[in-house]
C-alpha positions in Angstrom: 7.3 -3.2 13.5 6.6 -5.8 10.9 6.0 -5.4 7.7 3.7 -7.7 5.3 5.2 -7.9 1.5 2.7 -9.0 -1.6 4.6 -10.1 -4.7 3.6 -10.0 -8.1 5.0 -10.4 -11.5 4.6 -6.3 -11.4 6.3 -5.8 -8.5 6.1 -5.7 -4.7 3.6 -4.0 -2.1 4.4 -3.3 1.0 2.2 -3.2 4.3 3.9 -1.6 7.5 2.9 -2.9 11.0 0.8 0.2 11.4 -1.1 0.3 8.7 -2.0 -3.4 9.0 -3.0 -2.8 12.5 -5.1 0.2 11.6 -6.9 -2.0 8.7 -7.4 -5.0 11.5 -8.9 -2.7 13.8 -11.0 -1.4 10.7 -12.1 -4.7 9.8 -12.9 -6.2 13.2 -16.1 -4.2 13.9 -17.9 -5.5 10.7 -15.8 -8.7 11.4 -17.6 -8.9 15.0 -20.9 -8.4 13.4 -20.5 -10.9 10.7 -20.5 -13.4 13.8 -23.2 -12.3 15.5 -22.0 -13.2 18.6 -24.0 -11.3 21.8 -23.3 -11.6 25.6 -26.6 -11.0 26.2 -28.4 -12.8 23.4 -27.9 -16.6 24.3 -25.5 -19.2 22.9 -27.4 -20.3 19.6 -25.4 -18.3 17.6 -22.0 -19.4 19.4 -23.1 -23.3 19.4 -23.7 -22.8 15.1 -20.5 -21.4 15.0 -18.8 -24.2 17.4 -20.9 -26.8 15.7 -18.8 -26.1 12.5 -15.3 -26.3 14.7 -14.5 -30.3 15.4 -13.1 -30.8 19.0 -10.1 -32.1 18.9 -8.0 -34.0 21.8 -6.8 -31.9 24.5 -3.2 -30.3 23.4 -4.0 -29.5 19.3 -4.8 -26.1 18.5 -5.7 -25.0 22.1 -9.9 -24.8 20.8 -10.7 -27.2 23.5 -11.7 -24.7 26.0 -14.3 -23.5 23.6 -16.4 -26.4 23.4 -15.6 -27.0 27.5 -17.1 -23.5 27.9 -19.8 -24.4 25.5 -20.8 -27.6 27.8 -21.0 -25.4 31.2 -23.2 -22.9 29.3 -25.6 -25.2 27.8 -25.9 -26.6 31.1 -26.4 -23.4 33.1 -28.8 -22.3 30.8 -31.2 -25.2 31.7 -30.5 -24.6 35.0 -31.4 -21.2 34.3 -34.2 -22.4 32.3 -35.8 -24.7 35.2 -35.3 -21.6 37.7 -37.3 -19.0 35.5 -39.9 -22.1 35.2 -43.0 -21.0 37.4 -41.9 -17.8 37.9 -44.4 -15.1 38.2 -43.2 -11.5 38.8 -43.0 -10.3 42.1 -42.1 -14.0 43.6 -38.4 -14.9 44.8 -36.4 -17.1 42.4 -36.5 -21.0 43.0 -33.2 -21.4 42.2 -29.9 -19.3 41.9 -29.3 -18.5 38.2 -26.0 -17.4 36.5 -25.0 -15.9 33.5 -21.5 -16.2 34.1 -20.9 -19.7 31.8 -22.5 -17.7 28.8 -20.7 -14.8 29.4 -17.2 -16.5 29.2 -17.9 -18.7 25.7 -18.6 -15.3 24.5 -15.5 -13.5 25.6 -13.4 -16.7 25.0 -14.8 -17.1 21.4 -14.8 -13.5 20.4 -11.1 -13.7 21.6 -10.2 -16.4 19.7 -11.6 -15.2 16.3 -10.1 -11.7 16.6 -6.8 -13.3 17.6 -6.1 -16.5 15.5 -8.6 -18.1 13.8 -10.6 -20.9 14.4 -10.3 -24.8 12.2 -13.6 -25.4 10.8 -13.9 -29.1 9.6 -10.1 -29.1 8.4 -10.0 -25.4 7.0 -8.8 -22.5 8.7 -11.6 -19.7 9.3 -9.4 -16.6 9.0 -10.8 -13.4 10.8 -9.5 -9.7 10.2 -6.7 -10.2 12.5 -5.5 -13.8 11.7 -2.9 -11.7 9.1 0.7 -13.7 9.2 3.1 -11.1 9.4 6.1 -13.6 8.7 6.5 -15.8 5.7 6.9 -19.5 6.6 10.5 -21.0 7.3 11.7 -22.4 4.1 8.9 -20.4 2.4 9.6 -18.4 -0.9 9.1 -14.5 -1.1 7.8 -15.2 -5.2 5.1 -17.6 -5.4 7.0 -20.8 -7.7 6.6 -20.7 -11.2 5.0 -24.1 -13.3 7.8 -25.5 -15.2 7.6 -26.5 -18.9 
C-alpha cells in the first residue's frame, strides 16, 4: 500500500496506507456530521455549501454535475411544494411528487466531499479523505530552507 511521509528538522514520520485508510474511516463520520447533509432534510444545507463553490465551465474540476443536480433538485422541490399545497389527509395528491433529484444531489455532494475535495472560491476545502498520498512531481521531500 501507499505511504505518507512527514519530514521535519527532527526526523521523519511514516504513515502506512492501511493506517491512513483506518484514520480516514474514523474521521469520515464526524466530517459528514459537520457538513450536515441529510438525505431527508431538504436541500438548504447543500445549497449553502454549493453557494461557496463557484460554478465553473464544463470540463474543469468535475464539479459541474453538483450544480446541475442542485438546479434539478430546486425545480423538483418547487413542484413538490405545489403538489402538497392544498392537499389534505385522505385526499389523493393533485400532482406526482419525487424526491429523486434531492437524493441524487445529497448523495453526489457527500461522495464528492468524502472522496476528493470541493474548490470553494478559489480555495480547496479538504475533507477527511482528501489526503494526498504521493508527492507532486518535482517537489522536494524536505521543506526548502530560506536563503540568507
